[in-house]
C-alpha angles and dihedrals in degrees: 000000000000124000089248092055091049091053091050090051089057092049095246112151138178093278091052090052091049091051091048091048093054095045094044088056091050118001091190092066107122116241089239090060092047088051092051092050091051096037096237134111125278087239090059091055091048093050092046092049091050090050092049090051092050091049090053093242090120110047100190147308119262143148117260102225123192101234093204091060091058098046102273103119102162125075115181136176118216127204104207121201117205124199092227134008088235089069092064100094094048091047091051091051090054094043090052088064092060108088093201091063103088100167134023129185131186103222146187121229128038099349130052091212137011121207137187113217129188118202138170094241141333092281090056089047090053090051092050091049098044102035104031114021107030091049093060112115109256096022104120097178144326136226117210129211116186115210113228094189139356103230102174131025121164146131122254111272114250109221 
């Protein structure tokens, strides 16, 4: 099944893509301004956005904060090794409780899971690793990669 077919199955059309394109560029754009750009009513934009939320295309609205500007200077990626694949769900439940874990992925390859962690400094990172993550049942070990710079950050382009 092609990507285009998948989008049609969800009921996403050209107008939906145009709305998403505008808001992905600047999420603070008022619906009335989006409507003017697309020559439709504000109500149409509101209805379309509600539909996209219900379809799961839009997963939420949140501020994108620069962690470094609020005292969180270390971004690290963790390769997490589980003893058994069956321990994944329990490990995720425990990892969800750790505020410093901002992303988690179930992966193929070397690691069972791959996490993104944001900490104040390397001491804080060590505490998170030693006192919160490595004590989780099923976590055999972790491998840590500290990010020196985020070079690219973007959403997927809606065609």
